[in-house]
C-alpha positions, 0 to 999 in steps of 0.5 A: 534455506529461508523459513517462510511460514507467515503470510502477508495478505493484501486486499480490498473489496467495494461492498456495502456495509450497512452497520460498519461498527458491528462489523468492524467488532465481528471482525476485530475479534476473529483477527484476535482469536485467529492471531492475525495482526495488521491494518484494517479499514471498514467503511459503509463502501467496504473494507481494506487491510494488509494483515499478517500471520502464519499460513494456516491462520491466513488461510482461515481469515481468507476463507472467512472474509469471503464467505461473507456473500458481500465480499465473495469477490475479494482477491487476496495478493498473498506474499510470504515472509519468516515472521509477522509483518506487524506488531498489532492488530487495528480494525478501524471504522472510516469515512472511506476505505482509502482516503481520497476527496471522491466519496462520490464515486462507486467503482461498482458502478463504473471504473477503468477496464481492468487489465491482467498483469500479461495484458498490462505488460504487453500494452504498456509500451505502445505508442497511443499509451501513457502509464499513470502512477496515481500513488504519493511521492514517497512511494513512486520515488522508491519504485515506478514503471520505467516511463510512467507519468508520475504526479507530485502529490503527498496524498491520494486526496491530491489526486483530482487536482492534479488531473487539470494537468492531464488534459493533453492525455485524453487521446491516449490510452491511459494505464492507471497502476498502484500498490494493490489496485485500490486507489486505481478503482476511484482514480480510474473512475474519476478520470472517466468521470473528466472525459477521458475515454479509454481508461485502464487499471492494473488489476491487483496492483504492482504486487500482482504484476511482480507475482505474474508478470515477473515485475518487467520494466518496474524500477526500483522497490515497491513501497509496502505499508507493513514492516517490510516497508520495501519489497523487490518486484522486478525479477526481469531487468531490476534496478535501483533508482532512489537516491539518498536523501542526505548525499545523493547516491543510489540507495533504496534503503528507507529510514525514518528521520530519528528526529520525531517531530521530522519523521520524514521517510525517506532514502538514506544510505548506511554511510549517512545513516551512521553520520547523521545518527539516524536524521535526515539533516545536521538540524535533525540530528541535533534536536533534542528529541532525536531517537537513538539510532540502531542502524535501521532507522525503523522506531517500533512503538512501545508495545509494553502492555499491548491488548489486542482486545483493545478497541472491542466493545464486546468481551470474548466468552470465556471458555 
């Protein structure tokens, strides 16, 4: 039986942080001292993170976050893995906790109605309902809900422009969804701002839906932002929907092009992976800077000399 001693946590919380830099410093130090790795974004509007660590360390981390009254309402999606899902810890201050062009929106004031996974599953197939995927192309091409409306966007900041083409859906119940719920907070709020009246969001996103509703009718895999890249969601009626970028055969094997100047992240089947030596095309295969292909299509950045305290202005006290 696989030994799953590590937890992978996905979470976010919209809450005012008056001094993001000071909190970043404190948060980073806690992560280092408790062997937490991952990517955490802190801004004046809240925090957003995906982290990994031993189960007991992740338990301490969740307790640490929720012990702060500002983040007491934070809901963690907890998965399990056989190792760290990240090689490093990065805690950064940014203008938003998810990059968008909707900085004026505060989801705590107005957003779509939260639907728990069971409620979403019961509602999604009704005649007056449309399911709206608010993620980027590379995410929904790997996996999406059956019959979902998928937008042609490379980045979430393009979402407002695409809403203009959804005017005909204003008389429908619009059910938004994303990976963990964070994009839906602002996406659903923006839809309401634009005159959509019956707007909902899948609370906890695809990840929670897989955990609590067995992922029914989610086709393909869910793209995640850690070293696992893609995770299974559907335990009821699973199917692979993504196709190899090179030959078009069904494949959910995500690869970064071996040409670092391209680095496109797409499905490439194992046969084409070896045929093109990890590249996405003949042109990239012949690129002089092409990285050696080891069969995975994953290129970990060099961690030699990695210092987890890098970025801390305050040195830890000596014991």
